N, C-alpha and C positions, 0 to 999 in steps of 0.2 A: 712648471712643475719643479718644486724645490729640490727634489732628489737629483734632478738632472744638473742643477747648479752645484749641488754638493759634490757630486761624483768626481768632477774634474777640478774642483777648487781646493782639494785636500793636499797638503804636502805628503811626500812619501819618503822619509829620510833613511830607511834601513834597507839595504839591498840583500839580498840573500841568494768538454765537460761531460764528468760522466753523463751519459744520456739521462734525461729526466726519467724518473722511475715510471714503470708502467702504470697506466690508469687502472683504477679499481674495477673489479668485475661488475659491481653494482653500485654506481655512484650514490644512490639514495641510501644505501645501507652500510657501505664499507668505509673504513678510515682512509681519508685521502692523504697521500704522501706528497712526493715531488710533482710539480707541474710547472708549466711555463706560459708566458704571455709576451706579446710584443706591443710596442707603441712607436709613435713617430715623434721625433724631437727636431729642433732646428739643425742639430748636428747630424741627423740621419736616423735610421731605424735603431730602436733599442730592444734588445732581447733580455728578458728577465726569467730566471728560474728560481723557485723557492720551495722550501719544505712546508707545505700547508698544514702538516700535522702539528706544527708548533703553534698555530693560531690560538688555540684554547689555553695555551700555557705561557703567554707573554703579557707583560714583561717578566723575565725570570730574574728575581732579585739576587740570585746566587751568581749571575753572570752579567754584571753591569758594564763591562768593558767591551767595546767593539774593536775588532782588528780587521782592517781592510787589507787584503793581499791582492796586489795588482800586477799586471804585466802587459806589454804590447803584444798583439797578435803578430805572427810572422808574415803572413801574406793575406791580409783581409781582402774581401771582395770590394767592389766599388761602393757598396752600401756600408762598409766599415764593419761588417759582421764576418765570422769565420766562413771559409769555403769548406766543402765536403772533405777536401784533401787534408785539412787541418783538424778534422774532427777527432781522429784517434789520438794524436799527440795531446790535444786539449783534454781528452777524457783521462789520459794517464796522469797529466798534471793535476787534475782535479782529485783523482784518487789519492795521489801522493800527499797533497795538501790536507785533504779531509782526514786521512789516516794519521798524519803527524800531529795535527792540531787536536783531534779527538783524544789522542793519547795524553794531552795535558788538560783535558776536561772541557775543551771548547765545544760549542754547539754550532754546527754549520747551518746558517740560516738561508743563504742563497747567493746568487751571482747576478751581475749586471754586465752586459757586453754592449759596447757602442763605440763608434768612431775609432775602431782599430785597437781598442783596449778592453781587457776583461778584468773584472774585480770580483773577488770572493769575500763574503761577509761572514765573520765568525764572532760569536759572543762567548766571553769567558770571564772567570773570576778575577784574574789579574794577568798583566801582560809580561811579567818577568821572564817567562819561559818561552815566549813566542819565537824569539830569535833562535833559540836552541832547537825548537821544533822545526823551523824553516831549514836549519842546517841539516837536521835529520832527513827532511824531505828532499834535499837538494839532488841526490842521485836520480830521483824520479821526475825532476822538473824539466827534462827534455831540452835543457839549455836555455829555457826562457829566463829573461832577466826580471826576477820577481822583487817587488818592493812591498814594504808593510808600513801602515800607519795606524796607530792606536788612538782611541778617543773614548772619553766617558760617555756612555749612552744608557743610563739605568732605566729609562723609559722605553728603550728599544725604538726610538724615534726613526732610526734608519729603516727598520722593518716596515713601519707604517708608510713612510714617505718615499722609500725607494724600491721596496720589494712587493708590498701588498698590491694586488691588481686593482685598478679602478673598476667601477661597476660594469662597464661594457665588456672589459677583458674577462672579468670573473664570470659573467654570463656565458661568454664564448667558451671558456674552459669547462664549465658545467655541461653545456650542450655537447661539447666535443666528447667528454667522458661518457655521456649517455649514448651517443651515437656509436662510439667505438665499442662499448659493451654490447650493444645490440648486434653490431657487425660480427663480433666474435661468436655469436650464436646463430650466424647465418642469415641475418636480416638483410633484405634488399631495400636500401634506403630510398630508392626512387619510388617505391610502392606507396601510394596513398592509403592511409589507414586511420582509424580513430586515434586521436591523441588527446590525453587528458591534461589539463593545466590547472594549477592551484594558485590561489592568491588569498591574502588575508588583510583585514582592515580594522581600524580602531572603532568604527561605528557601523551599524547596520545600514545607515543612509549612504555612507561612502561605498559600501559593498554594492548596494542596489544601483548607484550611479555608474559604477564600473561595469556591472552586469549589463546595463542598458546599452552602453557604448560597445561592449564586446559583442552583444547580440547583433548590433548593426554591422559588425565585421564577420558575421557568420558563425559565431560561437554559440553553442547550445548550453543551457544550464543543466548540469548533471546533479549538483547537490549544493545545498547551503548548510553550513555548520556554525554553531555558536560556541564551540568549545575549544577553539584554537588557543594557543598560549598567549597570555597578555604580553604586550599592550595592544595586540591586534586579534581579538578573539573571534571576529566575524569573518569566517572563511567561506570560500566559494570554489566549486569545481566546475570547470568548463570543458567542453569537448568540441573538437572540429576535426574533420578529415584532412590530413596533410601528409605529404612525404616527409621522411626524416633525414633527407640529405642535409648535411651540416649547415651549409649556407642558408638553405631554405628554412629549416626549423629554428635556426638562430634568429633569422629575421622575424619569425613569428613570436618567439619567446621575448625578444627585446622589445617588440612593439607592445606586448602585454606588460612587460616590466615598466615601460614608460607610462602606460595608461594607469597601472596600479599606483605608481608613484604620484601621478597627477592627482589622484583621488586620496592621497594620504596613506596608502597602504603599501603592501609589498607583494611582489611576484615570487612564488615559492617553488616554481619549477614545473616540469612536465614529465610524462611517462606514457608509453603506449597504452591505449585503452583496449578493452576487450571487444572483439567483434570485427 
């Protein structure tokens, strides 16, 4: 993963997390904001948080410069990630950095934590005021030794390579948001109930091949539609009874994702069915 190599190969010449935003009430309909995902690297676990609301607006030509603000954790756990005891100080540091850099027009894109180090990624028009902004933030930095490195990134390559979740992590995030939204309405996730799944394909033949394999796994055909957005206009709705406990429903959704991908299509998600 290139972003792992990039993260700790950058110089940091200038010396000087708020909790991820709550999931949306209805993942299918609401604007998604901050979310997080994890991966495993040779150096250990990697924790990433990012502002997903930026996805439809990148790259931003008005902010071609990337500022990386980094600092070592005080007392990381054996996995190199923060312990619960360090959560509140890190949240205050993140607040201070975000406030100070937003005041100079920076967009806070996300953060990466691994191997005892946390790095925040900001995009901005030019870097001349970053050092001043960090000086303004200094009283809120809780004594952390913060360093900054700036680089040209007009294509927002760091967003794609370092922050954007890979397909499995993205599927987990979407499943988690849906399960959490149901839980806020009193749902009992262990209860099996009809669950509807959607997928779409570039050809009707691919859709039928997918449907046949899904049927062998116990999924019933609920509907076929030929009016999905191009380039995959041939859609299908499937239904099967399942609990929506996160690990279980994620296993179901990921298996359908893999099956749809194998047939050249895409898995579009799930929702509780009626009945």
